N, C-alpha and C positions, 0 to 999 in steps of 0.2 A: 491369599490372608492378608490381613489389615494387618498397618502397626500403627501406633500412635506411641509419643514418647511423654513421658510424664515426668513434671519437676514436681521433687518433693518440697513437703512444706512442712515448716516448724508443725504447724495444728493436727497433720497428717499421725503427729508418733504420740505412744502414750508416756505412761510413768517411768516406762523401763527403756525410752527410748526407741524403741520399734517402732515401725506400722502401724497404726488400731485398723482394727479386723475390717473395720467399716472403710477403711480409704479405699481398697480394693474396690469394693462395691461401686463407690464413687468413678473411680477411675476405670473400670468396665462398663459403666455407663457411658461415660465422656468416650470411649472407644467406639460404642454401639452408633456412636453421631453420621459417620457414613452409609450405616444401614440403616438409619431411621430415612436417612436423606432420598435414599433408592424409593423409599416408600411415600415419602412427601417431603416431594424437591424443596417447598419453599418453608417447611416445618412452620406451619401455622396450627392453632391449637384449632380452628376450624374444619379441617381438612386432616386432624391426625384420624391415623388408622393402626394404628400398633396398639398391644397391652403389653403389659409384662403379666406374665401370669406364674413364675416361679423363678426363682436364684438361685445355685448352688456355688459354694466355694469351700477348695480344699485347699488349708494353709500346708507349704511343704518347709519352710524356711522362714525364719526373722528377716524383716527387711528395717537394715538400719539409717537414718535419714540422712545418715555420711555416707549412704550410696547416691544421693541426689538428684536421677533419675533412673527412672527403669522403662522399659517398652512391654508395651501393651502389644500382646499380636489377637488378634481376633479371627477366628475361621466361622463360616456355617457347617453346623456339623450335621446338621439335618433341616430336611426341607418337605413339609407335609402337604397337605391342599391347602389349610386353612392356618398352621402357623409353622413356626422354623423355630432351632436353636441356634444361638449363639455362644460360640464358646468363646472363653480368652484364657491369655497366660500371660502372667506378671515376669520379666524377664529381669535379670539382672546384667550389670555389667560383664558379669566373666562369663555370662551365657547361660547360669542355671537358672531354672524356673523355680519362682518364690513361691506362686500362688496358682491353682485352677483354679476355672469355674465356666459357671453357664449359665446362660438365661433363655427360657421358653417365651416366647413370644406369640401372639393371634394376631392377625388379620380381622381388624374388627370393624363394625358397619354401626357408628355411634347415634345412626339415625333410628336405624333399626333394631341397635342393640344385638347382634347376633355376630357368629363369625361369618365369614364370608370364604369364599376359595381367591388364592392369593392370584392376581390377574396373570397372565402369559409375558406381558411388555416388563412384568415388576421381577418374575421367576428369570428370564434371562439377564436379569443385570445381576442377579445373585447368584449365577451359577458358577461364574469365577473365584467366587468366593468360598463355596462348596467343597468342604475337605473330609469326607469320611473317614481318613485316618489321622483328622489332628488330633494332638492330643490328651484330650477332655472331651470325652460325652457325658450328657446328663444320665443320673442314676434313674431307674425304673420308678416310677408315678407309685404311691401306696395306693 
């Protein structure tokens, strides 16, 4: 599991003082940076090799700006031949979970415009973060 602390910002909130639903999506993307760096250590556009193909977020409780910061917990919940599911949770100071979500990503060859198998060297770096028992799994694709 990876953890990332996010400082809440005023513009993360909506008219009733709750963090806006898009804030969680931004926080999850920010938390995926450590996963991105495994695939693309230099984080360069020319070498980019991951595509986001799907996201899901389940909101469980409102997040108030007065919370000031939240912890994003990140797991790899599925590791396939050329894809992976990255799962996230938003945790409040009291330890409760305010949102859970996931992202399906595909290892992709931009020149060939197709998915390709994840190399063994990358898989080895991902395995410590693989947790099939993590609290969120993406729903079956319809």
